[in-house]
All heavy atoms as a GROMACS GRO file, in nm:
protein
  619
    1MET      N    1  -2.190  -1.833   1.458
    1MET     CA    2  -2.160  -1.717   1.540
    1MET      C    3  -2.035  -1.644   1.490
    1MET      O    4  -2.033  -1.523   1.482
    1MET     CB    5  -2.142  -1.762   1.685
    1MET     CG    6  -2.110  -1.651   1.779
    1MET     SD    7  -2.256  -1.553   1.807
    1MET     CE    8  -2.202  -1.454   1.940
    2ALA      N    9  -1.934  -1.722   1.454
    2ALA     CA   10  -1.810  -1.660   1.407
    2ALA      C   11  -1.832  -1.588   1.275
    2ALA      O   12  -1.773  -1.482   1.251
    2ALA     CB   13  -1.701  -1.766   1.392
    3SER      N   14  -1.917  -1.643   1.189
    3SER     CA   15  -1.941  -1.577   1.060
    3SER      C   16  -2.015  -1.445   1.080
    3SER      O   17  -1.994  -1.350   1.007
    3SER     CB   18  -2.019  -1.668   0.966
    3SER     OG   19  -2.148  -1.693   1.018
    4MET      N   20  -2.103  -1.439   1.181
    4MET     CA   21  -2.172  -1.313   1.210
    4MET      C   22  -2.074  -1.207   1.257
    4MET      O   23  -2.084  -1.090   1.220
    4MET     CB   24  -2.281  -1.336   1.314
    4MET     CG   25  -2.400  -1.414   1.262
    4MET     SD   26  -2.521  -1.451   1.389
    4MET     CE   27  -2.561  -1.292   1.451
    5LEU      N   28  -1.977  -1.248   1.338
    5LEU     CA   29  -1.876  -1.153   1.384
    5LEU      C   30  -1.789  -1.105   1.270
    5LEU      O   31  -1.752  -0.987   1.263
    5LEU     CB   32  -1.791  -1.216   1.494
    5LEU     CG   33  -1.860  -1.236   1.628
    5LEU    CD1   34  -1.769  -1.313   1.723
    5LEU    CD2   35  -1.899  -1.104   1.688
    6GLN      N   36  -1.754  -1.195   1.179
    6GLN     CA   37  -1.672  -1.157   1.065
    6GLN      C   38  -1.748  -1.060   0.974
    6GLN      O   39  -1.690  -0.965   0.922
    6GLN     CB   40  -1.628  -1.280   0.987
    6GLN     CG   41  -1.526  -1.364   1.060
    6GLN     CD   42  -1.497  -1.493   0.988
    6GLN    OE1   43  -1.569  -1.534   0.897
    6GLN    NE2   44  -1.391  -1.561   1.030
    7GLN      N   45  -1.877  -1.083   0.956
    7GLN     CA   46  -1.956  -0.992   0.873
    7GLN      C   47  -1.965  -0.855   0.938
    7GLN      O   48  -1.957  -0.753   0.871
    7GLN     CB   49  -2.095  -1.049   0.850
    7GLN     CG   50  -2.097  -1.166   0.756
    7GLN     CD   51  -2.235  -1.227   0.743
    7GLN    OE1   52  -2.326  -1.193   0.819
    7GLN    NE2   53  -2.251  -1.317   0.649
    8GLY      N   54  -1.982  -0.851   1.070
    8GLY     CA   55  -1.987  -0.724   1.141
    8GLY      C   56  -1.856  -0.649   1.133
    8GLY      O   57  -1.853  -0.529   1.113
    9CYS      N   58  -1.745  -0.719   1.146
    9CYS     CA   59  -1.613  -0.657   1.136
    9CYS      C   60  -1.588  -0.606   0.995
    9CYS      O   61  -1.531  -0.500   0.976
    9CYS     CB   62  -1.504  -0.754   1.178
    9CYS     SG   63  -1.506  -0.791   1.353
   10ARG      N   64  -1.633  -0.682   0.896
   10ARG     CA   65  -1.615  -0.640   0.758
   10ARG      C   66  -1.695  -0.514   0.730
   10ARG      O   67  -1.650  -0.423   0.662
   10ARG     CB   68  -1.656  -0.752   0.663
   10ARG     CG   69  -1.620  -0.722   0.521
   10ARG     CD   70  -1.640  -0.839   0.426
   10ARG     NE   71  -1.682  -0.960   0.489
   10ARG     CZ   72  -1.787  -1.033   0.449
   10ARG    NH1   73  -1.858  -0.995   0.346
   10ARG    NH2   74  -1.821  -1.144   0.510
   11TYR      N   75  -1.816  -0.506   0.786
   11TYR     CA   76  -1.898  -0.386   0.767
   11TYR      C   77  -1.832  -0.265   0.830
   11TYR      O   78  -1.832  -0.157   0.771
   11TYR     CB   79  -2.038  -0.406   0.825
   11TYR     CG   80  -2.121  -0.281   0.818
   11TYR    CD1   81  -2.175  -0.240   0.697
   11TYR    CD2   82  -2.142  -0.203   0.930
   11TYR    CE1   83  -2.250  -0.125   0.688
   11TYR    CE2   84  -2.216  -0.087   0.923
   11TYR     CZ   85  -2.271  -0.049   0.802
   11TYR     OH   86  -2.344   0.066   0.794
   12MET      N   87  -1.775  -0.280   0.948
   12MET     CA   88  -1.714  -0.166   1.015
   12MET      C   89  -1.588  -0.119   0.943
   12MET      O   90  -1.556   0.000   0.946
   12MET     CB   91  -1.682  -0.200   1.160
   12MET     CG   92  -1.806  -0.212   1.247
   12MET     SD   93  -1.916  -0.069   1.237
   12MET     CE   94  -1.816   0.056   1.313
   13THR      N   95  -1.515  -0.208   0.879
   13THR     CA   96  -1.398  -0.163   0.805
   13THR      C   97  -1.437  -0.102   0.671
   13THR      O   98  -1.362  -0.024   0.615
   13THR     CB   99  -1.299  -0.278   0.783
   13THR    OG1  100  -1.366  -0.385   0.715
   13THR    CG2  101  -1.244  -0.328   0.914
   14ASP      N  102  -1.554  -0.136   0.618
   14ASP     CA  103  -1.601  -0.077   0.493
   14ASP      C  104  -1.673   0.055   0.515
   14ASP      O  105  -1.693   0.131   0.421
   14ASP     CB  106  -1.697  -0.173   0.421
   14ASP     CG  107  -1.625  -0.295   0.366
   14ASP    OD1  108  -1.501  -0.291   0.354
   14ASP    OD2  109  -1.695  -0.393   0.335
   15PHE      N  110  -1.713   0.084   0.638
   15PHE     CA  111  -1.791   0.205   0.666
   15PHE      C  112  -1.718   0.333   0.624
   15PHE      O  113  -1.780   0.418   0.558
   15PHE     CB  114  -1.829   0.210   0.814
   15PHE     CG  115  -1.916   0.324   0.849
   15PHE    CD1  116  -2.052   0.319   0.823
   15PHE    CD2  117  -1.864   0.438   0.906
   15PHE    CE1  118  -2.134   0.425   0.854
   15PHE    CE2  119  -1.945   0.545   0.938
   15PHE     CZ  120  -2.080   0.539   0.912
   16PRO      N  121  -1.589   0.353   0.657
   16PRO     CA  122  -1.523   0.477   0.612
   16PRO      C  123  -1.514   0.489   0.461
   16PRO      O  124  -1.518   0.600   0.408
   16PRO     CB  125  -1.383   0.467   0.673
   16PRO     CG  126  -1.395   0.371   0.784
   16PRO     CD  127  -1.504   0.276   0.745
   17LYS      N  128  -1.505   0.378   0.392
   17LYS     CA  129  -1.497   0.384   0.246
   17LYS      C  130  -1.632   0.419   0.184
   17LYS      O  131  -1.638   0.489   0.083
   17LYS     CB  132  -1.449   0.250   0.191
   17LYS     CG  133  -1.308   0.218   0.229
   17LYS     CD  134  -1.268   0.082   0.180
   17LYS     CE  135  -1.131   0.044   0.231
   17LYS     NZ  136  -1.095  -0.092   0.192
   18LYS      N  137  -1.739   0.371   0.245
   18LYS     CA  138  -1.873   0.397   0.191
   18LYS      C  139  -1.925   0.535   0.228
   18LYS      O  140  -2.001   0.595   0.154
   18LYS     CB  141  -1.971   0.290   0.241
   18LYS     CG  142  -1.945   0.154   0.183
   18LYS     CD  143  -2.046   0.054   0.235
   18LYS     CE  144  -2.019  -0.084   0.180
   18LYS     NZ  145  -2.114  -0.182   0.233
   19HIS      N  146  -1.888   0.585   0.344
   19HIS     CA  147  -1.939   0.713   0.394
   19HIS      C  148  -1.824   0.801   0.443
   19HIS      O  149  -1.812   0.828   0.563
   19HIS     CB  150  -2.036   0.688   0.510
   19HIS     CG  151  -2.143   0.588   0.479
   19HIS    ND1  152  -2.248   0.617   0.397
   19HIS    CD2  153  -2.159   0.460   0.519
   19HIS    CE1  154  -2.327   0.511   0.388
   19HIS    NE2  155  -2.274   0.414   0.460
   20PRO      N  156  -1.740   0.851   0.354
   20PRO     CA  157  -1.622   0.926   0.400
   20PRO      C  158  -1.657   1.059   0.468
   20PRO      O  159  -1.591   1.098   0.564
   20PRO     CB  160  -1.541   0.949   0.273
   20PRO     CG  161  -1.636   0.930   0.162
   20PRO     CD  162  -1.740   0.836   0.209
   21LEU      N  163  -1.760   1.129   0.422
   21LEU     CA  164  -1.795   1.256   0.487
   21LEU      C  165  -1.852   1.234   0.626
   21LEU      O  166  -1.820   1.308   0.719
   21LEU     CB  167  -1.895   1.334   0.402
   21LEU     CG  168  -1.836   1.403   0.280
   21LEU    CD1  169  -1.947   1.473   0.202
   21LEU    CD2  170  -1.730   1.502   0.321
   22LEU      N  171  -1.935   1.134   0.640
   22LEU     CA  172  -1.989   1.104   0.772
   22LEU      C  173  -1.878   1.060   0.866
   22LEU      O  174  -1.876   1.100   0.983
   22LEU     CB  175  -2.097   0.996   0.762
   22LEU     CG  176  -2.164   0.956   0.893
   22LEU    CD1  177  -2.235   1.074   0.956
   22LEU    CD2  178  -2.261   0.842   0.869
   23TRP      N  179  -1.785   0.984   0.816
   23TRP     CA  180  -1.673   0.938   0.898
   23TRP      C  181  -1.587   1.057   0.942
   23TRP      O  182  -1.544   1.065   1.057
   23TRP     CB  183  -1.591   0.837   0.820
   23TRP     CG  184  -1.482   0.774   0.899
   23TRP    CD1  185  -1.349   0.799   0.889
   23TRP    CD2  186  -1.497   0.676   1.002
   23TRP    NE1  187  -1.281   0.722   0.978
   23TRP    CE2  188  -1.369   0.646   1.050
   23TRP    CE3  189  -1.606   0.612   1.058
   23TRP    CZ2  190  -1.347   0.553   1.150
   23TRP    CZ3  191  -1.583   0.520   1.159
   23TRP    CH2  192  -1.456   0.491   1.204
   24ALA      N  193  -1.563   1.151   0.851
   24ALA     CA  194  -1.484   1.270   0.885
   24ALA      C  195  -1.558   1.356   0.988
   24ALA      O  196  -1.497   1.410   1.080
   24ALA     CB  197  -1.454   1.350   0.760
   25TYR      N  198  -1.691   1.368   0.973
   25TYR     CA  199  -1.768   1.445   1.070
   25TYR      C  200  -1.765   1.378   1.207
   25TYR      O  201  -1.748   1.446   1.309
   25TYR     CB  202  -1.913   1.464   1.024
   25TYR     CG  203  -1.996   1.532   1.129
   25TYR    CD1  204  -1.980   1.667   1.152
   25TYR    CD2  205  -2.086   1.461   1.207
   25TYR    CE1  206  -2.053   1.732   1.251
   25TYR    CE2  207  -2.159   1.524   1.306
   25TYR     CZ  208  -2.143   1.659   1.327
   25TYR     OH  209  -2.214   1.721   1.425
   26LEU      N  210  -1.782   1.248   1.212
   26LEU     CA  211  -1.778   1.178   1.341
   26LEU      C  212  -1.642   1.191   1.408
   26LEU      O  213  -1.632   1.203   1.530
   26LEU     CB  214  -1.815   1.030   1.322
   26LEU     CG  215  -1.959   1.002   1.286
   26LEU    CD1  216  -1.978   0.854   1.258
   26LEU    CD2  217  -2.053   1.049   1.395
   27PHE      N  218  -1.537   1.191   1.328
   27PHE     CA  219  -1.402   1.209   1.380
   27PHE      C  220  -1.387   1.346   1.444
   27PHE      O  221  -1.336   1.360   1.556
   27PHE     CB  222  -1.300   1.189   1.268
   27PHE     CG  223  -1.158   1.205   1.311
   27PHE    CD1  224  -1.095   1.104   1.380
   27PHE    CD2  225  -1.088   1.321   1.281
   27PHE    CE1  226  -0.963   1.118   1.420
   27PHE    CE2  227  -0.956   1.335   1.320
   27PHE     CZ  228  -0.894   1.233   1.390
   28ALA      N  229  -1.431   1.452   1.375
   28ALA     CA  230  -1.419   1.587   1.428
   28ALA      C  231  -1.515   1.609   1.545
   28ALA      O  232  -1.479   1.675   1.643
   28ALA     CB  233  -1.446   1.688   1.316
   29ALA      N  234  -1.634   1.554   1.537
   29ALA     CA  235  -1.733   1.575   1.642
   29ALA      C  236  -1.693   1.504   1.771
   29ALA      O  237  -1.724   1.552   1.880
   29ALA     CB  238  -1.869   1.527   1.595
   30TYR      N  239  -1.626   1.392   1.759
   30TYR     CA  240  -1.588   1.318   1.878
   30TYR      C  241  -1.502   1.403   1.972
   30TYR      O  242  -1.524   1.407   2.093
   30TYR     CB  243  -1.512   1.191   1.840
   30TYR     CG  244  -1.450   1.124   1.959
   30TYR    CD1  245  -1.528   1.053   2.049
   30TYR    CD2  246  -1.314   1.134   1.986
   30TYR    CE1  247  -1.472   0.992   2.160
   30TYR    CE2  248  -1.257   1.074   2.096
   30TYR     CZ  249  -1.336   1.003   2.182
   30TYR     OH  250  -1.281   0.944   2.292
   31PHE      N  251  -1.405   1.474   1.916
   31PHE     CA  252  -1.311   1.550   1.998
   31PHE      C  253  -1.377   1.670   2.066
   31PHE      O  254  -1.331   1.715   2.170
   31PHE     CB  255  -1.192   1.595   1.915
   31PHE     CG  256  -1.106   1.480   1.874
   31PHE    CD1  257  -1.105   1.437   1.743
   31PHE    CD2  258  -1.030   1.412   1.966
   31PHE    CE1  259  -1.027   1.330   1.705
   31PHE    CE2  260  -0.952   1.304   1.930
   31PHE     CZ  261  -0.951   1.263   1.799
   32SER      N  262  -1.483   1.723   2.008
   32SER     CA  263  -1.548   1.837   2.072
   32SER      C  264  -1.668   1.795   2.155
   32SER      O  265  -1.694   1.851   2.262
   32SER     CB  266  -1.588   1.940   1.967
   32SER     OG  267  -1.666   1.878   1.867
   33LEU      N  268  -1.743   1.697   2.109
   33LEU     CA  269  -1.864   1.657   2.182
   33LEU      C  270  -1.833   1.577   2.308
   33LEU      O  271  -1.913   1.580   2.403
   33LEU     CB  272  -1.956   1.576   2.091
   33LEU     CG  273  -2.030   1.655   1.985
   33LEU    CD1  274  -2.108   1.562   1.894
   33LEU    CD2  275  -2.123   1.756   2.049
   34CYS      N  276  -1.722   1.509   2.313
   34CYS     CA  277  -1.694   1.427   2.432
   34CYS      C  278  -1.672   1.515   2.555
   34CYS      O  279  -1.686   1.468   2.668
   34CYS     CB  280  -1.575   1.335   2.407
   34CYS     SG  281  -1.419   1.416   2.385
   35TYR      N  282  -1.641   1.642   2.537
   35TYR     CA  283  -1.629   1.733   2.650
   35TYR      C  284  -1.759   1.807   2.678
   35TYR      O  285  -1.795   1.831   2.793
   35TYR     CB  286  -1.517   1.836   2.626
   35TYR     CG  287  -1.381   1.773   2.624
   35TYR    CD1  288  -1.310   1.761   2.506
   35TYR    CD2  289  -1.326   1.723   2.740
   35TYR    CE1  290  -1.185   1.703   2.504
   35TYR    CE2  291  -1.201   1.664   2.740
   35TYR     CZ  292  -1.132   1.655   2.621
   35TYR     OH  293  -1.009   1.596   2.621
   36HIS      N  294  -1.829   1.844   2.573
   36HIS     CA  295  -1.947   1.927   2.593
   36HIS      C  296  -2.069   1.849   2.639
   36HIS      O  297  -2.155   1.905   2.707
   36HIS     CB  298  -1.980   2.003   2.464
   36HIS     CG  299  -1.889   2.120   2.443
   36HIS    ND1  300  -1.907   2.239   2.508
   36HIS    CD2  301  -1.778   2.134   2.368
   36HIS    CE1  302  -1.812   2.322   2.472
   36HIS    NE2  303  -1.732   2.261   2.387
   37ILE      N  304  -2.081   1.724   2.604
   37ILE     CA  305  -2.197   1.645   2.648
   37ILE      C  306  -2.197   1.628   2.800
   37ILE      O  307  -2.301   1.651   2.864
   37ILE     CB  308  -2.206   1.511   2.573
   37ILE    CG1  309  -2.250   1.539   2.429
   37ILE    CG2  310  -2.301   1.415   2.641
   37ILE    CD1  311  -2.253   1.418   2.341
   38PRO      N  312  -2.086   1.592   2.865
   38PRO     CA  313  -2.091   1.585   3.012
   38PRO      C  314  -2.115   1.721   3.078
   38PRO      O  315  -2.183   1.729   3.180
   38PRO     CB  316  -1.953   1.531   3.051
   38PRO     CG  317  -1.902   1.464   2.931
   38PRO     CD  318  -1.961   1.536   2.815
   39ILE      N  319  -2.061   1.827   3.020
   39ILE     CA  320  -2.085   1.961   3.076
   39ILE      C  321  -2.232   1.995   3.066
   39ILE      O  322  -2.292   2.046   3.161
   39ILE     CB  323  -1.997   2.065   3.003
   39ILE    CG1  324  -1.850   2.042   3.039
   39ILE    CG2  325  -2.040   2.207   3.038
   39ILE    CD1  326  -1.755   2.126   2.958
   40TYR      N  327  -2.294   1.965   2.953
   40TYR     CA  328  -2.436   1.992   2.935
   40TYR      C  329  -2.520   1.902   3.026
   40TYR      O  330  -2.618   1.947   3.085
   40TYR     CB  331  -2.475   1.971   2.789
   40TYR     CG  332  -2.622   1.988   2.763
   40TYR    CD1  333  -2.682   2.113   2.767
   40TYR    CD2  334  -2.703   1.879   2.735
   40TYR    CE1  335  -2.817   2.129   2.744
   40TYR    CE2  336  -2.838   1.893   2.712
   40TYR     CZ  337  -2.894   2.019   2.716
   40TYR     OH  338  -3.028   2.034   2.694
   41ALA      N  339  -2.481   1.775   3.039
   41ALA     CA  340  -2.559   1.680   3.119
   41ALA      C  341  -2.556   1.714   3.267
   41ALA      O  342  -2.654   1.688   3.339
   41ALA     CB  343  -2.506   1.539   3.096
   42THR      N  344  -2.448   1.772   3.315
   42THR     CA  345  -2.440   1.808   3.457
   42THR      C  346  -2.504   1.943   3.487
   42THR      O  347  -2.513   1.982   3.603
   42THR     CB  348  -2.294   1.810   3.504
   42THR    OG1  349  -2.220   1.902   3.424
   42THR    CG2  350  -2.233   1.671   3.497
   43GLY      N  351  -2.547   2.013   3.385
   43GLY     CA  352  -2.615   2.141   3.407
   43GLY      C  353  -2.521   2.259   3.421
   43GLY      O  354  -2.563   2.367   3.459
   44MET      N  355  -2.395   2.242   3.392
   44MET     CA  356  -2.299   2.351   3.405
   44MET      C  357  -2.306   2.447   3.287
   44MET      O  358  -2.253   2.557   3.293
   44MET     CB  359  -2.157   2.295   3.418
   44MET     CG  360  -2.138   2.211   3.542
   44MET     SD  361  -1.978   2.130   3.547
   44MET     CE  362  -1.869   2.269   3.560
   45SER      N  363  -2.369   2.403   3.179
   45SER     CA  364  -2.378   2.484   3.059
   45SER      C  365  -2.515   2.462   2.996
   45SER      O  366  -2.580   2.361   3.020
   45SER     CB  367  -2.268   2.446   2.961
   45SER     OG  368  -2.287   2.510   2.839
   46GLY      N  369  -2.555   2.554   2.912
   46GLY     CA  370  -2.681   2.540   2.842
   46GLY      C  371  -2.662   2.473   2.707
   46GLY      O  372  -2.556   2.420   2.674
   47PHE      N  373  -2.766   2.478   2.626
   47PHE     CA  374  -2.764   2.411   2.496
   47PHE      C  375  -2.682   2.488   2.394
   47PHE      O  376  -2.638   2.431   2.294
   47PHE     CB  377  -2.907   2.393   2.445
   47PHE     CG  378  -2.916   2.322   2.315
   47PHE    CD1  379  -2.891   2.186   2.307
   47PHE    CD2  380  -2.946   2.390   2.199
   47PHE    CE1  381  -2.897   2.120   2.187
   47PHE    CE2  382  -2.953   2.326   2.078
   47PHE     CZ  383  -2.929   2.190   2.072
   48ILE      N  384  -2.656   2.616   2.418
   48ILE     CA  385  -2.586   2.698   2.319
   48ILE      C  386  -2.445   2.646   2.293
   48ILE      O  387  -2.400   2.638   2.179
   48ILE     CB  388  -2.583   2.845   2.364
   48ILE    CG1  389  -2.725   2.899   2.365
   48ILE    CG2  390  -2.494   2.928   2.274
   48ILE    CD1  391  -2.738   3.036   2.425
   49GLY      N  392  -2.374   2.606   2.397
   49GLY     CA  393  -2.239   2.552   2.378
   49GLY      C  394  -2.241   2.421   2.302
   49GLY      O  395  -2.156   2.397   2.216
   50LEU      N  396  -2.339   2.337   2.328
   50LEU     CA  397  -2.351   2.210   2.255
   50LEU      C  398  -2.386   2.236   2.109
   50LEU      O  399  -2.332   2.172   2.019
   50LEU     CB  400  -2.459   2.125   2.322
   50LEU     CG  401  -2.470   1.980   2.280
   50LEU    CD1  402  -2.340   1.906   2.309
   50LEU    CD2  403  -2.586   1.913   2.351
   51ARG      N  404  -2.473   2.333   2.084
   51ARG     CA  405  -2.510   2.368   1.947
   51ARG      C  406  -2.389   2.421   1.870
   51ARG      O  407  -2.365   2.384   1.755
   51ARG     CB  408  -2.621   2.471   1.948
   51ARG     CG  409  -2.667   2.511   1.809
   51ARG     CD  410  -2.760   2.628   1.813
   51ARG     NE  411  -2.685   2.744   1.862
   51ARG     CZ  412  -2.742   2.854   1.905
   51ARG    NH1  413  -2.872   2.865   1.909
   51ARG    NH2  414  -2.668   2.956   1.946
   52GLU      N  415  -2.312   2.507   1.933
   52GLU     CA  416  -2.194   2.562   1.866
   52GLU      C  417  -2.090   2.454   1.840
   52GLU      O  418  -2.018   2.459   1.740
   52GLU     CB  419  -2.136   2.675   1.949
   52GLU     CG  420  -2.222   2.798   1.947
   52GLU     CD  421  -2.164   2.911   2.029
   52GLU    OE1  422  -2.054   2.895   2.085
   52GLU    OE2  423  -2.230   3.016   2.037
   53THR      N  424  -2.080   2.358   1.928
   53THR     CA  425  -1.987   2.247   1.907
   53THR      C  426  -2.026   2.167   1.785
   53THR      O  427  -1.940   2.130   1.704
   53THR     CB  428  -1.987   2.155   2.031
   53THR    OG1  429  -1.944   2.231   2.143
   53THR    CG2  430  -1.897   2.038   2.012
   54ILE      N  431  -2.154   2.141   1.769
   54ILE     CA  432  -2.200   2.066   1.652
   54ILE      C  433  -2.174   2.146   1.524
   54ILE      O  434  -2.128   2.090   1.424
   54ILE     CB  435  -2.349   2.032   1.668
   54ILE    CG1  436  -2.366   1.931   1.783
   54ILE    CG2  437  -2.407   1.976   1.539
   54ILE    CD1  438  -2.509   1.909   1.825
   55LEU      N  439  -2.199   2.276   1.527
   55LEU     CA  440  -2.175   2.359   1.409
   55LEU      C  441  -2.026   2.370   1.376
   55LEU      O  442  -1.986   2.366   1.259
   55LEU     CB  443  -2.235   2.498   1.428
   55LEU     CG  444  -2.387   2.503   1.431
   55LEU    CD1  445  -2.435   2.643   1.464
   55LEU    CD2  446  -2.444   2.456   1.300
   56MET      N  447  -1.942   2.382   1.477
   56MET     CA  448  -1.798   2.390   1.452
   56MET      C  449  -1.744   2.257   1.399
   56MET      O  450  -1.649   2.255   1.320
   56MET     CB  451  -1.723   2.431   1.578
   56MET     CG  452  -1.742   2.574   1.618
   56MET     SD  453  -1.686   2.687   1.488
   56MET     CE  454  -1.836   2.767   1.445
   57SER      N  455  -1.803   2.147   1.439
   57SER     CA  456  -1.763   2.019   1.384
   57SER      C  457  -1.798   2.011   1.235
   57SER      O  458  -1.725   1.950   1.157
   57SER     CB  459  -1.830   1.904   1.459
   57SER     OG  460  -1.788   1.901   1.592
   58LEU      N  461  -1.908   2.073   1.197
   58LEU     CA  462  -1.944   2.078   1.055
   58LEU      C  463  -1.845   2.164   0.976
   58LEU      O  464  -1.821   2.139   0.858
   58LEU     CB  465  -2.086   2.132   1.037
   58LEU     CG  466  -2.198   2.035   1.070
   58LEU    CD1  467  -2.332   2.106   1.068
   58LEU    CD2  468  -2.198   1.919   0.973
   59MET      N  469  -1.787   2.265   1.041
   59MET     CA  470  -1.690   2.350   0.972
   59MET      C  471  -1.565   2.274   0.930
   59MET      O  472  -1.498   2.310   0.834
   59MET     CB  473  -1.651   2.469   1.062
   59MET     CG  474  -1.764   2.564   1.091
   59MET     SD  475  -1.817   2.651   0.944
   59MET     CE  476  -1.678   2.760   0.922
   60TRP      N  477  -1.534   2.165   1.001
   60TRP     CA  478  -1.418   2.084   0.964
   60TRP      C  479  -1.439   2.012   0.832
   60TRP      O  480  -1.343   1.964   0.771
   60TRP     CB  481  -1.387   1.983   1.073
   60TRP     CG  482  -1.315   2.043   1.188
   60TRP    CD1  483  -1.369   2.081   1.307
   60TRP    CD2  484  -1.176   2.073   1.196
   60TRP    NE1  485  -1.273   2.134   1.388
   60TRP    CE2  486  -1.152   2.130   1.321
   60TRP    CE3  487  -1.069   2.059   1.108
   60TRP    CZ2  488  -1.026   2.171   1.362
   60TRP    CZ3  489  -0.943   2.100   1.149
   60TRP    CH2  490  -0.923   2.156   1.274
   61LEU      N  491  -1.562   2.003   0.785
   61LEU     CA  492  -1.588   1.938   0.657
   61LEU      C  493  -1.559   2.029   0.538
   61LEU      O  494  -1.543   1.981   0.427
   61LEU     CB  495  -1.733   1.890   0.650
   61LEU     CG  496  -1.771   1.779   0.746
   61LEU    CD1  497  -1.917   1.745   0.731
   61LEU    CD2  498  -1.685   1.656   0.725
   62VAL      N  499  -1.551   2.159   0.560
   62VAL     CA  500  -1.529   2.253   0.450
   62VAL      C  501  -1.398   2.224   0.376
   62VAL      O  502  -1.398   2.215   0.253
   62VAL     CB  503  -1.537   2.399   0.500
   62VAL    CG1  504  -1.494   2.497   0.393
   62VAL    CG2  505  -1.677   2.429   0.548
   63PRO      N  506  -1.283   2.209   0.443
   63PRO     CA  507  -1.161   2.179   0.367
   63PRO      C  508  -1.168   2.045   0.293
   63PRO      O  509  -1.114   2.031   0.184
   63PRO     CB  510  -1.051   2.174   0.473
   63PRO     CG  511  -1.106   2.240   0.591
   63PRO     CD  512  -1.254   2.229   0.584
   64ILE      N  513  -1.238   1.950   0.350
   64ILE     CA  514  -1.250   1.819   0.284
   64ILE      C  515  -1.334   1.831   0.158
   64ILE      O  516  -1.305   1.769   0.056
   64ILE     CB  517  -1.310   1.716   0.382
   64ILE    CG1  518  -1.213   1.692   0.496
   64ILE    CG2  519  -1.344   1.586   0.310
   64ILE    CD1  520  -1.268   1.607   0.607
   65LEU      N  521  -1.438   1.914   0.163
   65LEU     CA  522  -1.522   1.933   0.045
   65LEU      C  523  -1.454   2.018  -0.062
   65LEU      O  524  -1.472   1.994  -0.181
   65LEU     CB  525  -1.655   1.997   0.086
   65LEU     CG  526  -1.747   1.909   0.169
   65LEU    CD1  527  -1.864   1.991   0.218
   65LEU    CD2  528  -1.793   1.790   0.090
   66LEU      N  529  -1.374   2.116  -0.020
   66LEU     CA  530  -1.308   2.204  -0.117
   66LEU      C  531  -1.188   2.138  -0.184
   66LEU      O  532  -1.163   2.160  -0.302
   66LEU     CB  533  -1.264   2.333  -0.049
   66LEU     CG  534  -1.377   2.425  -0.003
   66LEU    CD1  535  -1.320   2.546   0.068
   66LEU    CD2  536  -1.461   2.467  -0.121
   67ALA      N  537  -1.112   2.061  -0.110
   67ALA     CA  538  -0.991   1.998  -0.165
   67ALA      C  539  -0.983   1.854  -0.117
   67ALA      O  540  -0.904   1.822  -0.028
   67ALA     CB  541  -0.868   2.077  -0.123
   68PRO      N  542  -1.062   1.764  -0.173
   68PRO     CA  543  -1.068   1.628  -0.120
   68PRO      C  544  -0.943   1.544  -0.148
   68PRO      O  545  -0.920   1.447  -0.078
   68PRO     CB  546  -1.189   1.568  -0.190
   68PRO     CG  547  -1.205   1.647  -0.313
   68PRO     CD  548  -1.156   1.785  -0.282
   69ASP      N  549  -0.860   1.581  -0.246
   69ASP     CA  550  -0.747   1.496  -0.283
   69ASP      C  551  -0.614   1.545  -0.229
   69ASP      O  552  -0.510   1.487  -0.259
   69ASP     CB  553  -0.738   1.482  -0.434
   69ASP     CG  554  -0.852   1.398  -0.488
   69ASP    OD1  555  -0.903   1.312  -0.413
   69ASP    OD2  556  -0.892   1.420  -0.603
   70ILE      N  557  -0.610   1.652  -0.153
   70ILE     CA  558  -0.483   1.702  -0.101
   70ILE      C  559  -0.416   1.603  -0.006
   70ILE      O  560  -0.298   1.577  -0.020
   70ILE     CB  561  -0.502   1.840  -0.035
   70ILE    CG1  562  -0.524   1.942  -0.145
   70ILE    CG2  563  -0.381   1.878   0.049
   70ILE    CD1  564  -0.548   2.082  -0.096
   71PRO      N  565  -0.488   1.544   0.089
   71PRO     CA  566  -0.419   1.448   0.176
   71PRO      C  567  -0.381   1.319   0.107
   71PRO      O  568  -0.315   1.234   0.164
   71PRO     CB  569  -0.517   1.420   0.290
   71PRO     CG  570  -0.639   1.496   0.261
   71PRO     CD  571  -0.623   1.568   0.133
   72GLY      N  572  -0.421   1.303  -0.013
   72GLY     CA  573  -0.389   1.179  -0.086
   72GLY      C  574  -0.512   1.089  -0.092
   72GLY      O  575  -0.622   1.128  -0.058
   73ASN      N  576  -0.489   0.973  -0.139
   73ASN     CA  577  -0.598   0.877  -0.155
   73ASN      C  578  -0.615   0.798  -0.026
   73ASN      O  579  -0.594   0.680  -0.020
   73ASN     CB  580  -0.565   0.786  -0.272
   73ASN     CG  581  -0.689   0.723  -0.331
   73ASN    OD1  582  -0.799   0.746  -0.283
   73ASN    ND2  583  -0.670   0.645  -0.433
   74TYR      N  584  -0.656   0.867   0.081
   74TYR     CA  585  -0.655   0.809   0.215
   74TYR      C  586  -0.764   0.705   0.235
   74TYR      O  587  -0.745   0.608   0.302
   74TYR     CB  588  -0.673   0.921   0.317
   74TYR     CG  589  -0.668   0.875   0.459
   74TYR    CD1  590  -0.547   0.838   0.517
   74TYR    CD2  591  -0.782   0.864   0.536
   74TYR    CE1  592  -0.540   0.795   0.646
   74TYR    CE2  593  -0.778   0.821   0.666
   74TYR     CZ  594  -0.657   0.786   0.720
   74TYR     OH  595  -0.651   0.742   0.848
   75TRP      N  596  -0.881   0.725   0.177
   75TRP     CA  597  -0.994   0.638   0.206
   75TRP      C  598  -0.995   0.513   0.122
   75TRP      O  599  -1.077   0.425   0.143
   75TRP     CB  600  -1.126   0.713   0.185
   75TRP     CG  601  -1.137   0.831   0.273
   75TRP    CD1  602  -1.131   0.961   0.235
   75TRP    CD2  603  -1.152   0.833   0.416
   75TRP    NE1  604  -1.142   1.043   0.344
   75TRP    CE2  605  -1.155   0.966   0.456
   75TRP    CE3  606  -1.162   0.734   0.513
   75TRP    CZ2  607  -1.170   1.004   0.587
   75TRP    CZ3  608  -1.178   0.773   0.643
   75TRP    CH2  609  -1.181   0.905   0.680
   76HIS      N  610  -0.911   0.501   0.025
   76HIS     CA  611  -0.916   0.382  -0.064
   76HIS      C  612  -0.796   0.293  -0.042
   76HIS      O  613  -0.692   0.319  -0.011
   76HIS     CB  614  -0.925   0.424  -0.209
   76HIS     CG  615  -1.047   0.505  -0.236
   76HIS    ND1  616  -1.171   0.447  -0.252
   76HIS    CD2  617  -1.066   0.637  -0.246
   76HIS    CE1  618  -1.259   0.541  -0.274
   76HIS    NE2  619  -1.199   0.658  -0.271
   0.00000   0.00000   0.00000
């Protein structure tokens, strides 16, 4: 059981190194989607706000794709 937990923890710490763009998108999407999903779920807003939130989260990837080494060697 302990070895299964260690393997799971090792996978989660390797995830940002293996998938840096997905990790960056999840980071940006978390801050915008955590507000819009409850608003959408309660019926206070339509799907347009949720769609725009997803698209704006994708916009945060543009600087990472254009200049990946400016923040330094963060993922390694």
